[in-house]
N, C-alpha and C positions, 0 to 999 in steps of 0.2 A: 375168339373173334369170328366175324363172319366170313372172313376169307378161309379161315381154316375149317369152317363147317360146310362151305360151298365148294372147297376146292377138290375133294374126292369125287363129287358129282360131275364136275366140270371135266375131271380127267377121265371118267368113265364115258362120259358122252363124246369127248374128242376121240377116245380110242376106237368107239364103235363106228364113228364116221370117217375116221382117218386111220386106217390099220398101219400105215407107213409114215406115221409122223415123224419118227425119229430116223427112218431110212433117207437115203438119198433120192432125189427127183431125177428120172433120167430124161434125157432129151435127145433128139437126133442131132447129130453134129456133121460138119463138113469134114473134108479131108484134112484140112489145116489144123484141126484140133489134135492135142497131144493124144498120142496112142499108148496103150499099154497100161494106162492109170486106171484103176477101178476103185469103186468104194462099196463098202458092204455095211448094211445096217441090220436091225432086227426086225422081224415080222411078227405077226400075231401068235405063231407057235414058239417064237423063241429061238427058232433055227437060223443059222447064219445063211444069209443070201449072197450068192457068188455071182458075179457077172464076168464071164471070160471074154466076150467079144470086145475087141478094142475099138470097134466103130461107135460104141455108145459111151456117153460122158456124163458124169454127175455134174451139178452145179450149185447145189445149195443144201443146208441141212436145216430142220426145224427143231427149235428148243423151248421147251415150256419156262416161262418165267416164275419167279418166286418158288423155286425148288425147296423144299423143306427137310429133305432127307440128310442123313448124317454122312453119307458117301459122297464122293465126286459124281456129279451128274454126267451120265454118258451122253455124248453127243452123236458119235459115229465113228466109222473106220475107213481109213485110207489104205488102199492095196495096189501094188504094181504087179503087172505081168511077169516082171523080171525077178520078183521075189520067189525063191525056191523053198523058203522057209528054213535056209541054213543059217540065218542071222548075218548074211553078208550085206544086206541093204541096211540103210539107215534112213528114217523118215524125218524130215525137218519141217517145222511149221513156223511161219512169219506173217505179220500183219496186225490187225486190231486185236489187242489183248493176248497175243501170242506170248507164251512163257509165263504169263501171270493169271490172266483169267481162263485161258484156254491152254491146256497142256497135251502132249502126244507122246504116245509109247513109240520110242525110236524102232523098236523091233517089230511091233505088231501093227502100228499105225493107228491104234485106237486114240480117239480124241475125247477128253473129259473137261467139264467147265468146274472150276475150283470154288466158285462160290455162288451164291444166289443171285440171279440177275432180275433187274427191273426193266421191263420194256419201256416204261415211262422216261427212263434215263436215256437208253438207246435201243433202238427198234431192230437193228441188224448190225453185223459184224463182218467185214471183209478180210479173208486170210489168203495165204498162198502157202501151197504144199509142194514138196520136192523130195524125190528118192535119190540118195547118192550111194556109191560103193563105200563100204565102210573103210576098205584098205586104201584105195586110190583117192578117195574123197571126190570122185568125179561123179556128176550127176548121170544117173541111167535114165532118167526121164526128164523132159522139160518141165519148168515150175508151171504150175497149173493154179488159178485163182477160184476160190469158191467162197460163198456166202453162208454164214449161220444166222437165220432169221429167228428172232425171239417172238414166240406166239403169246399172245395176249390173254389174261384171263381178268376177270372182273374184280379188281382189287382196289378201285378207287371210286369214292362215293361223289356225286355231284356237288359242286361248291358254288356259292354266290359270291360276286365281287364285293358286295356290301353287306355287312351283318345287320345293318339296319337301314331301311329305305324310308324316306319322307316324302308324301304326296299329298295332293289337295284335289278336291272336286267341289263344285258349287252345290250349295243345298237345292233342295227341290228339283235335282236333275232326274231325267226320265231313266227307266230301267235300261241298262246295256251301256250306259256313258262310260267310256274310257277313262280309267284313273291313272294307271301307271304300268309299264311292262317290266317284269323282272326275267332276268337270263341267268341260268347257271350253266356251268361247263363241267365236263367229266373227262379225266386224263386218260382214260382207256381208249383202245383202238376203236374208232367209230366204223371202220371199214369191216370189222369182224365181229359177227353176232350183234347182240343187243346191248353188249356192256357199256356203250355210250349213248344209247337211245334214252331220253330223259322225258318224263311225264310230270306235269305241275298239277298240285292240288291244293285246297285250302284246309289247313288244320284248324284255324280259329278265324272267326271273322264272319261267318254265316249266321242269319241269312241276308246279311247286309251286302255283301260283295260276293263275286264269283270270279274264277280265273278260267281261261282257256288253257286246256291241257297241252297242247303242243307249242303254243306261243308264248305263254306266261303273261298274258295281258289280263290285267286285274280290271273288272267292269262292276258297275252298281248293279244290285241284284233287287233292291226294294224301291217303290216310288215314293216321291215326297218326303225324302229324308230332310228333316227340319234341324238346322243348325241350332236354334233356340231350345230345342229339346235335348240334343246331343251333339257335341262338336268334334270330339276326338274319337277315333277308332283304331284299334290295333289288330292287324290281320297278320297271321302266321302263314307262310307259303311253304309247301314241301316240294322238293324236286327229287325224284326217283329214277335210277336207271333200270335196264332190263325191260324197258318199255312199260314199267309200272308193275310189273309181274311180281309175284312172290319171290322173295330171295334177292331182289334187287337192293343195291344201296342207295341211301337217300341222304339229303342235306336240307337244311331249313334256313329261313330268313324271316325278318319282321319287317312289315310295312306299316308305319304310322300315317294313317289317312286323316285329314283334317277337312270338315266341311267348311268352305268358304261362305261368306254372307252374301245374300242378295236382299234387295229391298222388297220383301214380303210380307212386312208388318207396318201398317199405318200408324202414325203418332196418336196418342191418347191422353188427354188430360186426367190427372188422378181424381180431380174435384170439378164438379160442374160450375162452381162459383168460388170466388177468392175475395176476402175482404182485407183491404189496406188502410193504413192511417198516415197522416202527415201533418205536421204544423203549417198553420197558415203563413208563418214567417219563413219557410223555406224559399230560397232563392231559385231562379230559373236554372234548370239543368240538374236539379237534386234528384237523386235515385229514391224512388219510393219503395220499390220492392220488385220482385221477379216472380215470374209464372214459368213452369216447365211442364212440357209434355212428355211422356215416357214413350220411347220407341225401343223395341226389342232388338232392331238391328243395331249394327256397329259401323263406325267409319263414315265413309261417304253416304252410306245408305240411311244413316240416322241424322244427317244434317237437316235443320229445320229453319224456316223463317216465319217470325212472328209479326203480326201487323194488326192494328185496331181497325176493325170493319164496320163498327156500329157503337152508338152510345151517345150521351149527351155531354161527354167529357173528350170528345175526339179533338176539339181545339184547344184544350187545357193541357193535354198530356201527350207524350210521345212513347214508342216502345222500340227498344233496339235489341237486335239479337247478338248474344254473346257467343262468339265462334267456339270458345274453349269449353264452356259449360253447356252450350245449346240451351240456355235460358233466355227468356224474354224480360228486358230490364225496362221498368216503366220509370220514366223521368217527368219532371215538371216542364211544361212548355211555356205557360204564361203565369204571371204572379197569382197567387191564391189570396182570397179574402174570406174569411170565416163569417163576417157579417153579410157578405153577398150571397154565398151558396156554401152548404155545409156538406153536401154529398153529391158524387158523380158516379155514374155507371159507365163501364166500357165493355165491349164485347170484342175479345181477343182471339184471333184464329192462328194455329200452328199448322204448317203444311211443309211436306218433304220437298226438298229442293230437286232431288233426281229419283224419278219414278221409272220402274221397269215396266214396260208395256204388257209384259207377259202375265203380270199380277194384277191388272185392273179388275180382274173379277174378284179380287180380295176384298174390294170396297174402296171408297175415296181415301186418299192418302192426306187427310188433314183433319183437324178436330177443332172445336171452339170451347171457350169457357167465358164466364161472366166475371168482371173484376169491379167490385165496388170500392171506391175510394172515399173515406171520411177526412173532412178537413177539421183539424183541432184549433181551437181558439188559444192564442197566445197573446201576452201584454205586448202590445205594439207601441213603438215610439209616435209620439204626434206627427200629424201630416200637415205641412204648409198648404196654403191655398194655390200658391204658385211655386214653380221650381226656383224662381229668382225674382227679385224686386228691383226697380228702377225708380229712384225719386230725384227730382230736378228742383233746385231752390236757388234763390238769389243770394249773393255772398253779403248783401246788407241787411238780411234778417236779423232780429233781435235774439239774443240768447234766450233759450227756453222755446223757441217756436217749434211747433210740431211739423216735421218734415214728411211724415207718411206713418202707416200703420201695416204691420205684418200680422197674418192671421193664420192660426193653426188649430187643429182639433185632434182629439183623442179618437182613433178608429175603432177602439174597442167599444163593446157595447155597454160597458160601465160609464164610458165617457168621463174620466176624471178630468180635474182642474190642471191647467197648464201654466208654467212659470217661464217667462221670457227673459233672456238675459243676452248681453253683447259681449262677444269674444274680444277681450282687451288686447290680444296680440294683433288684431287687425285695426285697432284705434288706439295706438300707443300715446298719442297725444290727448286722448279723452276729450275729443272735440264734440262726440255725440253722447247720447244716453238713451235708454229704453225703458218704457214703463213695464214693469214685471208682470202685470196682471192683463192689460189690454194690448200689449204690443206696440204702442204708439212710440215713435222715435222721436227725438227733439234734440236741438243743439244745447251744447253747455259752455260753448266758447264762440267767439267771434270768427267768421269765415272770411277767407281771403282766396278768391280765384287764382290771383296771381302768384300765390304760393303753391296751391294744389288745386287743380281743377276736378279731380276725381278722388273719391273715397270708396275703397273696396272693403265693406264690412261683412261680418259673419253673425248672424243672429242664431241663438241656440234656443229651442224650444224643448222643455222637459216636463215630465209629468211630476206633479208634486207629491203624489203617493209613492212613486217610484221614479227617483231622480236618475237612475241609470238609464232609463228609456229616453233618450234624447234625439233630437234631428237638428241639423244645421241647413241654413239657407244663406244664400249669398244675396246682399243688399248693395246696390251700386247706387251712390249719391253724386249727382253732378252738379257742380257749382255753376250757376249762370252768371255772367259778367254783369257788372253795374259800372256805370262811369264814374269812377272814384279816384282815377289818377290822371293827373295832368300831363300833357305833352312835354318833352324835353328835346334839347338839342340831340341829333343822333350821334355826333362825335364831337370831340374837342377841336375847335377851329382855331388855328395859328394865323391870324389875319394881319396883313400889313398894307399900308398905302404908300405910295411913292410921293417923294416930296414935289415932284413936277406933274402930279395928278391933275386931271382936268375935272370940271364938274360934270356929273352923270357917268363917271368912269365906274365900271364894275370891279369891286374888289374881293367879293366873297359870295358864293352860293351856299346857302344853308338849308338843311332839313331837320326834321324833328321825328320822334318815335313816341308811341303811348303803349303802356302796358295793357290797356284795356283792348277788348275785341267786340267792338259793336257789330251788330248784324249788317248795317248798311257799309260797313268799311271805315277805314280812317280818313278823316278830312280836317286839315290843320289850317290855321289863319295865322298870318306873321303881321306884327304893327310895332311900332316904337312906343315905349312907355311914355315918352314926351317929346316934343318937337326938338330936333337936334340940328344946329345950323350947319354940322359938318357933313353929316351922313343921313341917309334915309334908307327905308326897307321898301321893296317891291314885291308884292305877293305873285307868284307864278300861278297859283290856282292848281297846282299839282303836288301839294304838300312840300314844295320848296319855295325859297324866297331869295332875292338878290339884294346885295348890300351895295349902295351906290353913293358916290361922293357928291356934296351939293355945291362945292366951291372949288376953285382953282388954286393949286399950290398949299404945300404944307412944310412946315419947318421943324425938324427935329430939335434944333437948337432951343426953341420956344416950348413945344411939347413933343415929347417923344412918344407918348402913348395915350390913347383915347379909349374910353370905356362907353360901349354902346349897349343899353338895355333893349332887349327885343322881347315882346310879349307874344307868346304862342299859346293858342287857344284851339279847342276842337269844337265839333258841331253836335256832340251827343248831349243827352239830358241826364243830370244837369251839366251845363257847360263847365268844363275844367280848363284853367289856364295857368300858365307859370311864365316867369320873366327870366330869360337867359341873357347873360352879360357877354358880349364880345369883346376882347381885349384887341385893339387895332394899334399896331406899332407903326411908327413913321420911319421909313427906310430911304437910303439913297438908291436910286435906280439908274439905269442907263437909258438911252433914248428909245429902247425898245420896251421898256417897262420891266425889265429883269432886275431883281433886288441885288444890290451890291453889298451893303452894309447897312446893319440896324443897331450896331453896339454903340456903347457910350464913348468910344475913342474920339469921336469928332468933338465931343464936349471938352476934352482934355487938351486939344491941339493948342489952344491960344496961351497955355501955360507952359508949353514946351516940353512936357513929360508924356512919354507915350506909356502904354500898358506894360510893355516889356521892362522899361525902366523901373515902374513902380513895383513890380514883381522881384527884380534883382535887389531892390532896396530892402524889401521885406525879408528876403533870404538872408541877406547879410545880418539883419538884426536878429533874426531867429538863431543864426549860428553862434553869435557872440553870446547871446543869453544862454545858450546850451554850454559854451565853454565855462562861463562863470558858474553855472550851476555844478558842473562836473568838479572844478577846482575846489569849490566850497565843500562839496561832499567829501572828496579826497582828504581835505585838511581835517574835517571833523572825524573821519574814520581811520586816522592814522593811529597805529598801535605800537606798543613796545616790541622792538626786534629782538629775538633770542639769541644768546651767545651761541648756542649750539646749532651747528648745520642741520638742515631739514632731514638728512639722512640719519643724523644721529639723535633726533630729537626723540625723547622717550614717550611723548604724548601719543596716545593710541598706537604705539609701535611695539611689536614683539621682537626683541632682540636675542638672538641665539648665540652663545657663547660655547664653542666646541673645545677649548683649552681646559686642560684639568685644573689648573691653578697651581699656587705655590705652596698650598698645605698650611701647616701651623707656623712655619718660619716666615712666611710672607705676610708681613704687617703692614705693607704700603698700600696695598689695593683698597682695603675698605677698612674702616675702623669700626670693629664689631664689639669693641669693649663695652659699649654703653648696653648692648642687647645682653650681652653675657652676664653684666653686673649692672642691673638697674640702679644701684646705689651710686654709680660713678658720677662725678660732676661733669655736667655737660654745659658748655658755653654756646650761648645763641651765636650761631653763624649767619652770614648773609647768604642768600640764595645765589648760586652761581650761573643759573640757567637763564636769567633775565637781567636786564640792566635796571638797578634800582633808581626810581624817580627821586625818591627822597630818603635820606640816610636815617634810619631809625635807630635809636639806641637799643642794643639787644637787652631784652629781659631775662634775668636769670630766673629760672623755675626751681622750685624746691625740690631736692633729691627725694626719691621715693625710698621708703625704709626698705630694709632687707626682706622683709615678708610680704612686700606689694605683689600682688598677683599681675600677671602679664596683661590681663583684660583691663584692669585699672589703668595700667601704664599706657596701653594703646589708647584708651578713651581720653586720658590726659592730653597726650600728644596731638589727637584729633582735634580737640577743643582749643588748643593753642594755635594750631593752623588755621581753624575757622576764623579765629579773632585776629589774626595777623594780616594787618593791612597791606603789607608788601607781597603776600602771597599771589600767584597768578591766578587768573579766573577760570582755570581749568583744572581737572583733577590730576593727581598724581599717584603713582603706584609705589607704595612703600612695603617691603617685605620684611617681616620680623621673624627670624629664625630662633624663636626662644621658646622653650618648651614650658618653663614655669618652674616654681620652687616646690610644687606639691607632688610631683612625680616621684613614685618609689624608685623608679630606675634611674631617676635623675637625667642627666643630658646624656643622650647617646652620639652626640656630635664628636667628630675627631679633633675638632677645635679645642674642645675642654681637656683633652689628654695633653695638651701642651704645658699645662700648669700642675700636672700631676707627677710627682716624682717616683711613686711607687710602681713596681711591676705587678702584672696581673697573671695568675696561673690559669692557662687554657686547657689543662689536662681533662677537664670534664667534658670536653667536646668529644673525646674519644668514646665515651659512654653513650652518646646520642645516636649511634647506629652509622651505617656505612655512608650515608649521604653528607656527614660532617667529618669524614676522615680527612678531606682535602684541607678543611680548616684546622683541624687538629695538627696535621703535619706543618702548615704554615706558621701557627702561632705556638704550637707546642716546643719547638726547638728554640724560643727565645732565650732560655737561660744559658744554653750552650753557646749560642752565638755571642751572648754578652761576655760569657767567661773567656772566650778565644779572643774576643776583641781587646 
């Protein structure tokens, strides 16, 4: 190690300059200092140095750090004037490291260090020494304090707080521009020698950068360092102690330096001209293409703005700067037409948004290029001569009359033929039609303004050669009014005249309405269809008229109602008129003319019957008729009453029997002999569930042979019941528990066992397995039971 190589030289230099390094340092003391204590060190000749004068006092020892010897390192010697050398005194050491790091010989007072000491851990140690009588243990000298100072050697190299530093400096900076400052530290004692004196130098990074030896400030060393040529630099800095002299210790660190960008490069278009194409059918706002100028700078220094500064297409196109890509996007500003113009030329300029005045000398920070745009021909749909059409026609025109013509043309250079059609979704009633060749529109049905005054149609123009290319146009048809409706009463009039009315009395004011809408407004005239001796009409000339009486007094006993025909006519051409009839009732009124009664009650008063009496008579007649009808209906619908109560009626009822029954010995419940033996004689019995209306003689049916199947038996009984006139008109449920004669097992019913005298052996049940053991026990003991009985 470096320390091992340098240590002998350091020790040699120290010993030459300080011959009493390990000896005590004396100082003049006052009278209150302890007396009689002395210290002795070793000089250059190795002889012991003795100090007998009590007026001088030691105060510290020096000890070299990082001792590498095998023995304990000698520090110094304590000695008292009271020490006669007979061993009666005992030296005691206390304080920092006493007994562990520092030990003392009780008899001689020699102090030694037990291990190697590092000054960087602790620079000095404070201890206390005392001499006591070995026998009495009483101090012979007062306790004195002294210091052991650790003398430094150059055993620590300079270190940087960071292994790697990151710094930046703008490109194109002048020589000497400060980049960053690095600082190293040395753990050695800066107050002693040059062990902690650091000098900085560059091991890697020249000739681009330099460093100040004393401060560690890194500066640029070359002019016009261009980021576009090289952006990253790695500089290695060395820090060396001993003032940078040979034999000093050193440490290094790395500084990564980045050149930051400045706007020192103007934008440039890679091409002097650009050619773009676009179809003529492209709508406004369509992007045609983009142009981009290259800028070697980055970030804010590379931001550009594009604009069109010249050219014959300035009004037809726009350019927008894309912030993300720094491109100029050219878009359509106005509709294009291949037939009108096929080529446009633009002059586009790109300029930096942020320019550094320091670099104006590098040239203008903008550039231009020429953009040529070719318009391509496409098959366009037809174009109508107008954006919309308005036709006005009278409602009385004849069917097939042309109301107008729409015109369209093919904008393509080929100018193909066009076919016109009418969108039937806008003319559901098919009132109009259009000529497919020339676009003339005509009526196909009669018109009526009073039904629909406006018709909004849509006409389609499509190329015959390419029907997909089509265009629509709106056609508005307004129906003009013709005086074809006669005026009528505005409302229904309920008119009456008092019996005591006088001649010239007003009984009703009438008005009229007309569906037509003449330009000059409505004007109606009122008159009587014929001269009437009872009433007259007086026209007010404001589209209203008054109905007046012509005589005094009216009698509802003579005439209760008058019909007055009134003629209403308009003043448009041709004149239309209609006759409306007013129904005028004759009513009884009070003296003020208020109606009291107009009913027919007055006509019935001489007979002595009122309306209420007539209504009561009619209600009585209706009630009697209803009673007669109900009685007749009940008589006709009377039916046979069943003998069985409703809750016992077997019709549509399910009866549940929870009793077990009497078994084979019970022969009174049901007679099942017939089912068990079809050959038994059966007499016809009367039905017991209804009251017979007529007593029929029972018919005897032939008995079935022994081999008759139960199906034949049931069919025979069913036929008999169907033909029986005494059978009720509802279904009956008959259950036949008969198995038939063809079964090999014969009947399994327990009812049949009553006719069998023999016993049956059930021992075979034991051979059927454990599931039939219970049955075997129940039936297997039959013989023994029988015997015991």
